[in-house]
C-alpha positions in Angstrom: -16.3 -7.2 -3.6 -19.8 -8.3 -3.9 -20.2 -8.8 -0.1 -19.0 -5.2 0.6 -21.4 -3.8 -2.0 -24.3 -5.7 -0.3 -23.2 -4.4 3.1 -23.1 -0.9 1.8 -26.5 -1.1 0.3 -27.9 -2.5 3.6 -27.0 0.8 5.3 -28.1 3.3 2.6 -30.8 5.9 3.1 -33.2 5.5 5.9 -31.6 2.3 7.0 -28.5 4.2 8.2 -28.6 4.9 11.9 -27.6 8.6 11.3 -30.1 9.1 8.5 -31.7 12.6 8.9 -29.6 13.4 11.9 -26.8 16.0 12.2 -24.2 16.6 14.9 -24.5 19.7 16.9 -21.8 22.4 16.7 -20.8 21.5 20.3 -20.5 17.8 19.4 -18.4 18.7 16.2 -16.1 20.8 18.3 -15.7 18.0 20.9 -14.8 15.5 18.1 -12.4 17.9 16.6 -10.7 18.6 19.9 -10.3 14.8 20.6 -8.6 14.2 17.3 -6.4 17.3 17.3 -2.8 16.6 18.4 -2.9 12.8 18.1 0.7 11.9 17.3 1.4 8.2 17.0 4.7 6.5 17.7 6.5 4.7 14.9 5.6 1.4 16.5 1.9 2.3 16.6 2.0 3.4 12.9 3.6 0.1 12.0 0.9 -1.8 13.9 -1.9 0.2 12.2 -0.3 -0.4 8.8 0.0 -4.1 9.4 -3.6 -4.4 10.6 -4.8 -2.5 7.5 -2.8 -5.0 5.3 -0.6 -2.3 3.7 2.5 -4.5 3.3 4.3 -3.6 0.1 7.1 -5.3 -1.6 9.8 -3.6 -3.7 11.7 -5.5 -6.4 14.5 -4.4 -8.6 15.5 -5.7 -12.0 18.8 -7.6 -11.9 21.2 -7.4 -14.8 23.0 -10.6 -15.7 26.4 -9.2 -14.6 25.0 -8.2 -11.2 24.6 -11.7 -9.8 26.3 -15.0 -9.3 24.9 -18.5 -9.7 24.9 -19.3 -5.9 22.1 -16.7 -5.3 19.8 -18.1 -8.1 17.1 -19.0 -5.6 16.7 -15.3 -4.5 15.4 -14.2 -7.9 11.9 -13.9 -9.2 11.1 -14.0 -12.9 8.3 -11.8 -14.2 7.1 -11.4 -17.8 6.9 -7.7 -18.7 6.2 -6.5 -22.2 6.6 -10.0 -23.6 10.0 -10.7 -22.2 11.1 -12.4 -19.0 12.8 -10.1 -16.5 14.8 -11.2 -13.5 14.0 -9.4 -10.2 15.3 -9.5 -6.7 13.4 -8.5 -3.6 14.9 -5.3 -2.1 12.7 -5.0 0.9 9.2 -5.4 2.5 7.7 -2.1 3.7 4.8 -1.6 6.0 3.2 1.3 4.0 3.3 3.1 0.7 4.8 6.1 2.5 7.8 4.0 3.5 8.3 2.9 -0.1 8.0 6.5 -1.2 10.6 7.6 1.3 13.0 4.9 0.2 12.6 5.8 -3.5 12.4 9.6 -2.9 8.8 10.0 -4.3 5.4 10.6 -2.8 3.2 7.8 -1.5 0.5 8.8 -4.1 3.1 8.2 -6.9 3.9 4.8 -5.3 0.2 4.0 -5.4 -0.2 4.9 -9.0 2.7 2.6 -10.0 1.2 -0.1 -7.8 -2.2 0.1 -9.5 -0.8 0.5 -13.1 1.6 -2.5 -12.7 4.3 -0.4 -14.5 7.9 -0.3 -13.5 9.2 2.8 -11.6 12.2 4.2 -13.5 12.1 1.1 -15.6 13.8 -1.0 -12.9 11.6 -1.1 -9.8 8.5 -3.4 -9.4 6.1 -2.5 -6.6 3.7 -5.2 -5.4 1.3 -5.9 -2.5 2.1 -9.6 -2.7 5.2 -11.6 -2.4 6.1 -12.7 -5.9 7.1 -16.3 -6.5 
């Protein structure tokens, strides 16, 4: 984070190439026209998400009666509220929007649960990293 702050400071004020300049109305209209109507294919959206590093993992708490011994390697144990919970990876998603569609919630709600590190509906764990 320190590097990004230094980079930001190096471009503040008069050091910014656009400092004191404004785009003309004609230029603004042209930029708007170029962006209007851009519809990306699903493949393109996936590639953009991957390049931005938006991969998100969704885990679900597994109750003891819901599993057998032969699948023991597929589980991840996470300590939550002082007790060890057993989770299984449901899926890896390319974006928060995909997680939201899967769970039937908005992507902003997914983001809040991701940041707060709380369980969604008390059973789903959302993570940016693959848990061990």
